[in-house]
Every structure is written in C-alpha cells, then in structure tokens.
PDB file of the backbone (N, CA, C, O) and the ligand in Angstrom, with CONECT records:
HET     ZN  A 101       1
ATOM      1  N   MET A   1      40.282 -71.294 -10.646  1.00  0.00           N
ATOM      2  CA  MET A   1      39.377 -72.071  -9.791  1.00  0.00           C
ATOM      3  C   MET A   1      37.918 -71.818 -10.164  1.00  0.00           C
ATOM      4  O   MET A   1      37.469 -70.679 -10.285  1.00  0.00           O
ATOM      5  N   LYS A   2      37.210 -72.906 -10.339  1.00  0.00           N
ATOM      6  CA  LYS A   2      35.815 -72.784 -10.761  1.00  0.00           C
ATOM      7  C   LYS A   2      34.897 -72.660  -9.544  1.00  0.00           C
ATOM      8  O   LYS A   2      35.039 -73.346  -8.531  1.00  0.00           O
ATOM      9  N   LYS A   3      33.979 -71.770  -9.710  1.00  0.00           N
ATOM     10  CA  LYS A   3      33.053 -71.556  -8.596  1.00  0.00           C
ATOM     11  C   LYS A   3      31.782 -72.363  -8.810  1.00  0.00           C
ATOM     12  O   LYS A   3      31.179 -72.295  -9.881  1.00  0.00           O
ATOM     13  N   THR A   4      31.386 -73.093  -7.847  1.00  0.00           N
ATOM     14  CA  THR A   4      30.140 -73.846  -7.952  1.00  0.00           C
ATOM     15  C   THR A   4      29.033 -73.071  -7.248  1.00  0.00           C
ATOM     16  O   THR A   4      29.240 -72.474  -6.191  1.00  0.00           O
ATOM     17  N   PRO A   5      27.865 -73.098  -7.855  1.00  0.00           N
ATOM     18  CA  PRO A   5      26.749 -72.372  -7.223  1.00  0.00           C
ATOM     19  C   PRO A   5      26.409 -72.962  -5.859  1.00  0.00           C
ATOM     20  O   PRO A   5      26.330 -74.178  -5.686  1.00  0.00           O
ATOM     21  N   ASP A   6      26.220 -72.105  -4.939  1.00  0.00           N
ATOM     22  CA  ASP A   6      25.938 -72.539  -3.573  1.00  0.00           C
ATOM     23  C   ASP A   6      24.449 -72.850  -3.439  1.00  0.00           C
ATOM     24  O   ASP A   6      23.629 -71.979  -3.149  1.00  0.00           O
ATOM     25  N   THR A   7      24.137 -74.111  -3.658  1.00  0.00           N
ATOM     26  CA  THR A   7      22.723 -74.492  -3.616  1.00  0.00           C
ATOM     27  C   THR A   7      22.186 -74.488  -2.194  1.00  0.00           C
ATOM     28  O   THR A   7      20.988 -74.314  -1.967  1.00  0.00           O
ATOM     29  N   ALA A   8      23.085 -74.682  -1.245  1.00  0.00           N
ATOM     30  CA  ALA A   8      22.650 -74.704   0.146  1.00  0.00           C
ATOM     31  C   ALA A   8      22.108 -73.337   0.552  1.00  0.00           C
ATOM     32  O   ALA A   8      21.146 -73.228   1.313  1.00  0.00           O
ATOM     33  N   GLY A   9      22.753 -72.300   0.021  1.00  0.00           N
ATOM     34  CA  GLY A   9      22.310 -70.954   0.363  1.00  0.00           C
ATOM     35  C   GLY A   9      22.463 -70.703   1.842  1.00  0.00           C
ATOM     36  O   GLY A   9      23.198 -71.387   2.554  1.00  0.00           O
ATOM     37  N   LYS A  10      21.746 -69.706   2.267  1.00  0.00           N
ATOM     38  CA  LYS A  10      21.785 -69.417   3.691  1.00  0.00           C
ATOM     39  C   LYS A  10      20.633 -70.112   4.386  1.00  0.00           C
ATOM     40  O   LYS A  10      19.502 -70.097   3.900  1.00  0.00           O
ATOM     41  N   SER A  11      20.912 -70.699   5.483  1.00  0.00           N
ATOM     42  CA  SER A  11      19.880 -71.419   6.209  1.00  0.00           C
ATOM     43  C   SER A  11      18.863 -70.433   6.781  1.00  0.00           C
ATOM     44  O   SER A  11      19.175 -69.282   7.084  1.00  0.00           O
ATOM     45  N   ALA A  12      17.655 -70.923   6.912  1.00  0.00           N
ATOM     46  CA  ALA A  12      16.603 -70.068   7.473  1.00  0.00           C
ATOM     47  C   ALA A  12      16.865 -69.853   8.950  1.00  0.00           C
ATOM     48  O   ALA A  12      16.251 -70.464   9.824  1.00  0.00           O
ATOM     49  N   ASN A  13      17.786 -68.974   9.179  1.00  0.00           N
ATOM     50  CA  ASN A  13      18.184 -68.717  10.563  1.00  0.00           C
ATOM     51  C   ASN A  13      17.391 -67.541  11.107  1.00  0.00           C
ATOM     52  O   ASN A  13      17.625 -66.391  10.735  1.00  0.00           O
ATOM     53  N   SER A  14      16.465 -67.840  11.980  1.00  0.00           N
ATOM     54  CA  SER A  14      15.630 -66.770  12.516  1.00  0.00           C
ATOM     55  C   SER A  14      16.219 -66.253  13.819  1.00  0.00           C
ATOM     56  O   SER A  14      15.688 -66.472  14.907  1.00  0.00           O
ATOM     57  N   GLN A  15      17.335 -65.562  13.661  1.00  0.00           N
ATOM     58  CA  GLN A  15      17.994 -65.021  14.847  1.00  0.00           C
ATOM     59  C   GLN A  15      17.168 -63.895  15.441  1.00  0.00           C
ATOM     60  O   GLN A  15      17.018 -63.786  16.658  1.00  0.00           O
ATOM     61  N   SER A  16      16.634 -63.058  14.557  1.00  0.00           N
ATOM     62  CA  SER A  16      15.853 -61.930  15.047  1.00  0.00           C
ATOM     63  C   SER A  16      14.450 -61.981  14.475  1.00  0.00           C
ATOM     64  O   SER A  16      14.268 -62.197  13.277  1.00  0.00           O
ATOM     65  N   VAL A  17      13.483 -61.786  15.310  1.00  0.00           N
ATOM     66  CA  VAL A  17      12.103 -61.767  14.865  1.00  0.00           C
ATOM     67  C   VAL A  17      11.809 -60.386  14.308  1.00  0.00           C
ATOM     68  O   VAL A  17      12.123 -59.374  14.934  1.00  0.00           O
ATOM     69  N   THR A  18      11.206 -60.350  13.128  1.00  0.00           N
ATOM     70  CA  THR A  18      10.963 -59.045  12.512  1.00  0.00           C
ATOM     71  C   THR A  18       9.490 -58.824  12.203  1.00  0.00           C
ATOM     72  O   THR A  18       9.151 -57.861  11.515  1.00  0.00           O
ATOM     73  N   CYS A  19       8.610 -59.681  12.689  1.00  0.00           N
ATOM     74  CA  CYS A  19       7.173 -59.520  12.468  1.00  0.00           C
ATOM     75  C   CYS A  19       6.827 -59.508  10.984  1.00  0.00           C
ATOM     76  O   CYS A  19       5.804 -58.940  10.599  1.00  0.00           O
ATOM     77  N   GLY A  20       7.655 -60.121  10.142  1.00  0.00           N
ATOM     78  CA  GLY A  20       7.396 -60.100   8.723  1.00  0.00           C
ATOM     79  C   GLY A  20       7.756 -58.779   8.073  1.00  0.00           C
ATOM     80  O   GLY A  20       7.460 -58.542   6.902  1.00  0.00           O
ATOM     81  N   ILE A  21       8.401 -57.920   8.852  1.00  0.00           N
ATOM     82  CA  ILE A  21       8.818 -56.619   8.331  1.00  0.00           C
ATOM     83  C   ILE A  21      10.271 -56.727   7.896  1.00  0.00           C
ATOM     84  O   ILE A  21      11.078 -57.376   8.561  1.00  0.00           O
ATOM     85  N   ASP A  22      10.603 -56.090   6.778  1.00  0.00           N
ATOM     86  CA  ASP A  22      11.996 -56.065   6.350  1.00  0.00           C
ATOM     87  C   ASP A  22      12.872 -55.569   7.488  1.00  0.00           C
ATOM     88  O   ASP A  22      12.550 -54.600   8.175  1.00  0.00           O
ATOM     89  N   LYS A  23      14.001 -56.269   7.669  1.00  0.00           N
ATOM     90  CA  LYS A  23      14.878 -55.864   8.754  1.00  0.00           C
ATOM     91  C   LYS A  23      15.391 -54.435   8.530  1.00  0.00           C
ATOM     92  O   LYS A  23      15.564 -53.663   9.472  1.00  0.00           O
ATOM     93  N   GLU A  24      15.628 -54.109   7.246  1.00  0.00           N
ATOM     94  CA  GLU A  24      16.108 -52.753   6.943  1.00  0.00           C
ATOM     95  C   GLU A  24      15.072 -51.715   7.335  1.00  0.00           C
ATOM     96  O   GLU A  24      15.395 -50.637   7.835  1.00  0.00           O
ATOM     97  N   LEU A  25      13.793 -52.077   7.087  1.00  0.00           N
ATOM     98  CA  LEU A  25      12.728 -51.152   7.447  1.00  0.00           C
ATOM     99  C   LEU A  25      12.624 -51.052   8.967  1.00  0.00           C
ATOM    100  O   LEU A  25      12.468 -49.970   9.532  1.00  0.00           O
ATOM    101  N   LEU A  26      12.715 -52.204   9.603  1.00  0.00           N
ATOM    102  CA  LEU A  26      12.616 -52.225  11.061  1.00  0.00           C
ATOM    103  C   LEU A  26      13.719 -51.367  11.686  1.00  0.00           C
ATOM    104  O   LEU A  26      13.534 -50.722  12.718  1.00  0.00           O
ATOM    105  N   ASP A  27      14.881 -51.390  11.008  1.00  0.00           N
ATOM    106  CA  ASP A  27      16.020 -50.628  11.538  1.00  0.00           C
ATOM    107  C   ASP A  27      15.771 -49.120  11.516  1.00  0.00           C
ATOM    108  O   ASP A  27      16.247 -48.393  12.389  1.00  0.00           O
ATOM    109  N   ILE A  28      15.026 -48.658  10.519  1.00  0.00           N
ATOM    110  CA  ILE A  28      14.833 -47.211  10.399  1.00  0.00           C
ATOM    111  C   ILE A  28      13.563 -46.744  11.103  1.00  0.00           C
ATOM    112  O   ILE A  28      13.322 -45.545  11.243  1.00  0.00           O
ATOM    113  N   LEU A  29      12.750 -47.714  11.545  1.00  0.00           N
ATOM    114  CA  LEU A  29      11.542 -47.322  12.256  1.00  0.00           C
ATOM    115  C   LEU A  29      11.895 -46.721  13.615  1.00  0.00           C
ATOM    116  O   LEU A  29      12.811 -47.178  14.298  1.00  0.00           O
ATOM    117  N   ALA A  30      11.161 -45.711  13.978  1.00  0.00           N
ATOM    118  CA  ALA A  30      11.378 -45.095  15.284  1.00  0.00           C
ATOM    119  C   ALA A  30      10.033 -44.879  15.953  1.00  0.00           C
ATOM    120  O   ALA A  30       9.016 -44.671  15.290  1.00  0.00           O
ATOM    121  N   CYS A  31      10.044 -44.931  17.253  1.00  0.00           N
ATOM    122  CA  CYS A  31       8.830 -44.706  18.024  1.00  0.00           C
ATOM    123  C   CYS A  31       8.330 -43.273  17.785  1.00  0.00           C
ATOM    124  O   CYS A  31       9.088 -42.319  17.965  1.00  0.00           O
ATOM    125  N   PRO A  32       7.059 -43.116  17.380  1.00  0.00           N
ATOM    126  CA  PRO A  32       6.544 -41.764  17.121  1.00  0.00           C
ATOM    127  C   PRO A  32       6.436 -40.935  18.393  1.00  0.00           C
ATOM    128  O   PRO A  32       6.315 -39.712  18.337  1.00  0.00           O
ATOM    129  N   ALA A  33       6.479 -41.594  19.521  1.00  0.00           N
ATOM    130  CA  ALA A  33       6.332 -40.869  20.783  1.00  0.00           C
ATOM    131  C   ALA A  33       7.669 -40.324  21.283  1.00  0.00           C
ATOM    132  O   ALA A  33       7.742 -39.205  21.789  1.00  0.00           O
ATOM    133  N   CYS A  34       8.729 -41.128  21.136  1.00  0.00           N
ATOM    134  CA  CYS A  34      10.000 -40.706  21.718  1.00  0.00           C
ATOM    135  C   CYS A  34      11.186 -40.895  20.776  1.00  0.00           C
ATOM    136  O   CYS A  34      12.323 -40.629  21.164  1.00  0.00           O
ATOM    137  N   ARG A  35      10.942 -41.353  19.543  1.00  0.00           N
ATOM    138  CA  ARG A  35      11.987 -41.595  18.547  1.00  0.00           C
ATOM    139  C   ARG A  35      12.930 -42.714  18.964  1.00  0.00           C
ATOM    140  O   ARG A  35      14.055 -42.807  18.472  1.00  0.00           O
ATOM    141  N   GLY A  36      12.461 -43.565  19.877  1.00  0.00           N
ATOM    142  CA  GLY A  36      13.309 -44.674  20.311  1.00  0.00           C
ATOM    143  C   GLY A  36      13.326 -45.794  19.281  1.00  0.00           C
ATOM    144  O   GLY A  36      12.491 -45.817  18.377  1.00  0.00           O
ATOM    145  N   ASP A  37      14.262 -46.715  19.408  1.00  0.00           N
ATOM    146  CA  ASP A  37      14.369 -47.850  18.502  1.00  0.00           C
ATOM    147  C   ASP A  37      13.202 -48.811  18.726  1.00  0.00           C
ATOM    148  O   ASP A  37      12.748 -49.014  19.852  1.00  0.00           O
ATOM    149  N   MET A  38      12.731 -49.396  17.623  1.00  0.00           N
ATOM    150  CA  MET A  38      11.622 -50.329  17.701  1.00  0.00           C
ATOM    151  C   MET A  38      12.119 -51.755  17.576  1.00  0.00           C
ATOM    152  O   MET A  38      13.059 -52.037  16.832  1.00  0.00           O
ATOM    153  N   LYS A  39      11.479 -52.653  18.314  1.00  0.00           N
ATOM    154  CA  LYS A  39      11.800 -54.078  18.234  1.00  0.00           C
ATOM    155  C   LYS A  39      10.508 -54.851  18.073  1.00  0.00           C
ATOM    156  O   LYS A  39       9.447 -54.417  18.523  1.00  0.00           O
ATOM    157  N   CYS A  40      10.610 -56.025  17.413  1.00  0.00           N
ATOM    158  CA  CYS A  40       9.431 -56.855  17.268  1.00  0.00           C
ATOM    159  C   CYS A  40       9.204 -57.654  18.540  1.00  0.00           C
ATOM    160  O   CYS A  40      10.148 -58.175  19.134  1.00  0.00           O
ATOM    161  N   GLY A  41       7.968 -57.746  18.946  1.00  0.00           N
ATOM    162  CA  GLY A  41       7.643 -58.524  20.130  1.00  0.00           C
ATOM    163  C   GLY A  41       7.737 -60.014  19.854  1.00  0.00           C
ATOM    164  O   GLY A  41       7.745 -60.434  18.697  1.00  0.00           O
ATOM    165  N   SER A  42       7.806 -60.797  20.886  1.00  0.00           N
ATOM    166  CA  SER A  42       7.952 -62.240  20.732  1.00  0.00           C
ATOM    167  C   SER A  42       6.721 -62.850  20.081  1.00  0.00           C
ATOM    168  O   SER A  42       6.817 -63.879  19.412  1.00  0.00           O
ATOM    169  N   ALA A  43       5.566 -62.222  20.271  1.00  0.00           N
ATOM    170  CA  ALA A  43       4.341 -62.722  19.667  1.00  0.00           C
ATOM    171  C   ALA A  43       4.278 -62.383  18.179  1.00  0.00           C
ATOM    172  O   ALA A  43       3.398 -62.862  17.464  1.00  0.00           O
ATOM    173  N   ALA A  44       5.210 -61.561  17.723  1.00  0.00           N
ATOM    174  CA  ALA A  44       5.332 -61.194  16.318  1.00  0.00           C
ATOM    175  C   ALA A  44       4.114 -60.448  15.781  1.00  0.00           C
ATOM    176  O   ALA A  44       3.951 -60.337  14.566  1.00  0.00           O
ATOM    177  N   ASP A  45       3.271 -59.944  16.647  1.00  0.00           N
ATOM    178  CA  ASP A  45       2.144 -59.168  16.143  1.00  0.00           C
ATOM    179  C   ASP A  45       2.140 -57.768  16.736  1.00  0.00           C
ATOM    180  O   ASP A  45       1.128 -57.067  16.703  1.00  0.00           O
ATOM    181  N   PHE A  46       3.265 -57.380  17.269  1.00  0.00           N
ATOM    182  CA  PHE A  46       3.385 -56.008  17.737  1.00  0.00           C
ATOM    183  C   PHE A  46       4.854 -55.597  17.773  1.00  0.00           C
ATOM    184  O   PHE A  46       5.756 -56.430  17.864  1.00  0.00           O
ATOM    185  N   LEU A  47       5.059 -54.301  17.699  1.00  0.00           N
ATOM    186  CA  LEU A  47       6.397 -53.751  17.873  1.00  0.00           C
ATOM    187  C   LEU A  47       6.420 -53.031  19.204  1.00  0.00           C
ATOM    188  O   LEU A  47       5.414 -52.463  19.629  1.00  0.00           O
ATOM    189  N   TYR A  48       7.550 -53.054  19.853  1.00  0.00           N
ATOM    190  CA  TYR A  48       7.638 -52.292  21.088  1.00  0.00           C
ATOM    191  C   TYR A  48       8.851 -51.375  21.050  1.00  0.00           C
ATOM    192  O   TYR A  48       9.855 -51.642  20.389  1.00  0.00           O
ATOM    193  N   CYS A  49       8.713 -50.297  21.781  1.00  0.00           N
ATOM    194  CA  CYS A  49       9.766 -49.299  21.818  1.00  0.00           C
ATOM    195  C   CYS A  49      10.740 -49.638  22.946  1.00  0.00           C
ATOM    196  O   CYS A  49      10.342 -49.937  24.071  1.00  0.00           O
ATOM    197  N   LEU A  50      12.005 -49.582  22.611  1.00  0.00           N
ATOM    198  CA  LEU A  50      13.019 -49.915  23.606  1.00  0.00           C
ATOM    199  C   LEU A  50      13.169 -48.818  24.649  1.00  0.00           C
ATOM    200  O   LEU A  50      13.673 -49.052  25.747  1.00  0.00           O
ATOM    201  N   SER A  51      12.721 -47.609  24.290  1.00  0.00           N
ATOM    202  CA  SER A  51      12.912 -46.490  25.207  1.00  0.00           C
ATOM    203  C   SER A  51      11.740 -46.309  26.163  1.00  0.00           C
ATOM    204  O   SER A  51      11.924 -46.272  27.380  1.00  0.00           O
ATOM    205  N   CYS A  52      10.525 -46.196  25.607  1.00  0.00           N
ATOM    206  CA  CYS A  52       9.372 -45.907  26.467  1.00  0.00           C
ATOM    207  C   CYS A  52       8.501 -47.134  26.701  1.00  0.00           C
ATOM    208  O   CYS A  52       7.639 -47.116  27.579  1.00  0.00           O
ATOM    209  N   GLY A  53       8.714 -48.207  25.924  1.00  0.00           N
ATOM    210  CA  GLY A  53       7.994 -49.452  26.158  1.00  0.00           C
ATOM    211  C   GLY A  53       6.620 -49.509  25.527  1.00  0.00           C
ATOM    212  O   GLY A  53       5.894 -50.484  25.721  1.00  0.00           O
ATOM    213  N   ARG A  54       6.246 -48.478  24.770  1.00  0.00           N
ATOM    214  CA  ARG A  54       4.940 -48.523  24.106  1.00  0.00           C
ATOM    215  C   ARG A  54       4.897 -49.690  23.123  1.00  0.00           C
ATOM    216  O   ARG A  54       5.908 -50.043  22.517  1.00  0.00           O
ATOM    217  N   ARG A  55       3.713 -50.283  22.975  1.00  0.00           N
ATOM    218  CA  ARG A  55       3.529 -51.390  22.044  1.00  0.00           C
ATOM    219  C   ARG A  55       2.637 -50.938  20.909  1.00  0.00           C
ATOM    220  O   ARG A  55       1.548 -50.407  21.126  1.00  0.00           O
ATOM    221  N   TYR A  56       3.111 -51.156  19.699  1.00  0.00           N
ATOM    222  CA  TYR A  56       2.349 -50.785  18.517  1.00  0.00           C
ATOM    223  C   TYR A  56       1.910 -52.053  17.783  1.00  0.00           C
ATOM    224  O   TYR A  56       2.713 -52.967  17.597  1.00  0.00           O
ATOM    225  N   PRO A  57       0.654 -52.114  17.368  1.00  0.00           N
ATOM    226  CA  PRO A  57       0.179 -53.312  16.670  1.00  0.00           C
ATOM    227  C   PRO A  57       0.784 -53.432  15.270  1.00  0.00           C
ATOM    228  O   PRO A  57       1.119 -52.430  14.638  1.00  0.00           O
ATOM    229  N   VAL A  58       0.919 -54.678  14.795  1.00  0.00           N
ATOM    230  CA  VAL A  58       1.354 -54.940  13.426  1.00  0.00           C
ATOM    231  C   VAL A  58       0.233 -55.684  12.732  1.00  0.00           C
ATOM    232  O   VAL A  58      -0.149 -56.779  13.146  1.00  0.00           O
ATOM    233  N   GLU A  59      -0.293 -55.085  11.673  1.00  0.00           N
ATOM    234  CA  GLU A  59      -1.393 -55.707  10.951  1.00  0.00           C
ATOM    235  C   GLU A  59      -0.947 -56.073   9.551  1.00  0.00           C
ATOM    236  O   GLU A  59      -0.578 -55.202   8.764  1.00  0.00           O
ATOM    237  N   ASN A  60      -0.979 -57.371   9.233  1.00  0.00           N
ATOM    238  CA  ASN A  60      -0.569 -57.869   7.925  1.00  0.00           C
ATOM    239  C   ASN A  60       0.841 -57.400   7.566  1.00  0.00           C
ATOM    240  O   ASN A  60       1.119 -57.043   6.421  1.00  0.00           O
ATOM    241  N   GLY A  61       1.713 -57.407   8.555  1.00  0.00           N
ATOM    242  CA  GLY A  61       3.104 -57.042   8.305  1.00  0.00           C
ATOM    243  C   GLY A  61       3.338 -55.554   8.240  1.00  0.00           C
ATOM    244  O   GLY A  61       4.445 -55.104   7.943  1.00  0.00           O
ATOM    245  N   ILE A  62       2.284 -54.775   8.519  1.00  0.00           N
ATOM    246  CA  ILE A  62       2.425 -53.322   8.471  1.00  0.00           C
ATOM    247  C   ILE A  62       2.329 -52.770   9.887  1.00  0.00           C
ATOM    248  O   ILE A  62       1.296 -52.901  10.544  1.00  0.00           O
ATOM    249  N   PRO A  63       3.398 -52.159  10.349  1.00  0.00           N
ATOM    250  CA  PRO A  63       3.367 -51.599  11.700  1.00  0.00           C
ATOM    251  C   PRO A  63       2.485 -50.362  11.775  1.00  0.00           C
ATOM    252  O   PRO A  63       2.598 -49.462  10.943  1.00  0.00           O
ATOM    253  N   ILE A  64       1.614 -50.319  12.765  1.00  0.00           N
ATOM    254  CA  ILE A  64       0.722 -49.175  12.945  1.00  0.00           C
ATOM    255  C   ILE A  64       1.365 -48.260  13.986  1.00  0.00           C
ATOM    256  O   ILE A  64       1.131 -48.387  15.187  1.00  0.00           O
ATOM    257  N   LEU A  65       2.181 -47.338  13.483  1.00  0.00           N
ATOM    258  CA  LEU A  65       2.918 -46.475  14.406  1.00  0.00           C
ATOM    259  C   LEU A  65       2.119 -45.211  14.705  1.00  0.00           C
ATOM    260  O   LEU A  65       2.476 -44.108  14.290  1.00  0.00           O
ATOM    261  N   ILE A  66       1.035 -45.407  15.432  1.00  0.00           N
ATOM    262  CA  ILE A  66       0.177 -44.297  15.823  1.00  0.00           C
ATOM    263  C   ILE A  66       0.122 -44.276  17.343  1.00  0.00           C
ATOM    264  O   ILE A  66      -0.216 -45.276  17.977  1.00  0.00           O
ATOM    265  N   ILE A  67       0.454 -43.141  17.916  1.00  0.00           N
ATOM    266  CA  ILE A  67       0.551 -43.065  19.366  1.00  0.00           C
ATOM    267  C   ILE A  67      -0.769 -43.463  20.014  1.00  0.00           C
ATOM    268  O   ILE A  67      -0.776 -44.145  21.039  1.00  0.00           O
ATOM    269  N   GLU A  68      -1.890 -43.041  19.422  1.00  0.00           N
ATOM    270  CA  GLU A  68      -3.195 -43.351  20.001  1.00  0.00           C
ATOM    271  C   GLU A  68      -3.463 -44.856  20.008  1.00  0.00           C
ATOM    272  O   GLU A  68      -4.239 -45.350  20.826  1.00  0.00           O
ATOM    273  N   LYS A  69      -2.806 -45.592  19.076  1.00  0.00           N
ATOM    274  CA  LYS A  69      -3.019 -47.041  18.986  1.00  0.00           C
ATOM    275  C   LYS A  69      -2.068 -47.805  19.891  1.00  0.00           C
ATOM    276  O   LYS A  69      -2.224 -49.007  20.107  1.00  0.00           O
ATOM    277  N   ALA A  70      -1.096 -47.100  20.408  1.00  0.00           N
ATOM    278  CA  ALA A  70      -0.076 -47.774  21.209  1.00  0.00           C
ATOM    279  C   ALA A  70      -0.601 -48.094  22.603  1.00  0.00           C
ATOM    280  O   ALA A  70      -1.459 -47.409  23.160  1.00  0.00           O
ATOM    281  N   LYS A  71      -0.034 -49.178  23.132  1.00  0.00           N
ATOM    282  CA  LYS A  71      -0.396 -49.533  24.496  1.00  0.00           C
ATOM    283  C   LYS A  71       0.800 -49.230  25.394  1.00  0.00           C
ATOM    284  O   LYS A  71       1.933 -49.626  25.121  1.00  0.00           O
ATOM    285  N   LEU A  72       0.512 -48.536  26.438  1.00  0.00           N
ATOM    286  CA  LEU A  72       1.575 -48.228  27.379  1.00  0.00           C
ATOM    287  C   LEU A  72       1.869 -49.454  28.242  1.00  0.00           C
ATOM    288  O   LEU A  72       0.968 -50.226  28.569  1.00  0.00           O
ATOM    289  N   PRO A  73       3.123 -49.619  28.600  1.00  0.00           N
ATOM    290  CA  PRO A  73       3.453 -50.760  29.465  1.00  0.00           C
ATOM    291  C   PRO A  73       2.809 -50.585  30.818  1.00  0.00           C
ATOM    292  O   PRO A  73       2.756 -49.487  31.372  1.00  0.00           O
ATOM    293  N   SER A  74       2.318 -51.700  31.336  1.00  0.00           N
ATOM    294  CA  SER A  74       1.732 -51.641  32.669  1.00  0.00           C
ATOM    295  C   SER A  74       2.851 -51.691  33.702  1.00  0.00           C
ATOM    296  O   SER A  74       3.731 -52.552  33.669  1.00  0.00           O
ATOM    297  N   LYS A  75       2.782 -50.756  34.597  1.00  0.00           N
ATOM    298  CA  LYS A  75       3.830 -50.697  35.619  1.00  0.00           C
ATOM    299  C   LYS A  75       3.446 -51.546  36.820  1.00  0.00           C
ATOM    300  O   LYS A  75       2.322 -51.470  37.318  1.00  0.00           O
ATOM    301  N   GLY A  76       4.368 -52.335  37.265  1.00  0.00           N
ATOM    302  CA  GLY A  76       4.055 -53.192  38.376  1.00  0.00           C
ATOM    303  C   GLY A  76       4.981 -53.003  39.531  1.00  0.00           C
ATOM    304  O   GLY A  76       4.835 -53.669  40.555  1.00  0.00           O
TER     305      GLY A  76
HETATM  306 ZN    ZN A 101       9.037 -44.753  22.603  1.00  0.00          ZN2+
END
C-alpha cells in the first residue's frame, strides 16, 4: 500500500492557549513561589499559577517568572 503525503496536516487547533510558549516548556514551568503548575491566561500575555493564583507577565513569548513581578490575585 502506497502512502500519500498528508497535505492537510494537522489543523490549527488552538485547544490550549500557550502564550506563544512551547507547550513542552509550559509543561515544565513551575511557579517560583509555590512550585505549582503554570497556565497561560486568556489574555495570552500572562501566566498564572494554578496553586497560589499569582500572575506572571509574558514579554515577547518569554515568561517572567520572578516573584517580585508577580501579581497576587485580588481576594473578593
Ligand atoms: Zn504559585
């Protein structure tokens, strides 16, 4: 059986927002404050920690994982 090249490829399925960061890199990133898992925010310009909720800015696709730069979640 002859294999034909799959020109369709994979569709640009943006299931998960990664802020332009490699998903593999995003997977190994951890919150410097609590070592919690990091997720990209919906605005795609910050990462947030799933554990403590700190928000870290992302500049030009580079996450700034500095505790002093992080914003704490406002409690309501
Ligand atoms: Zn954290």
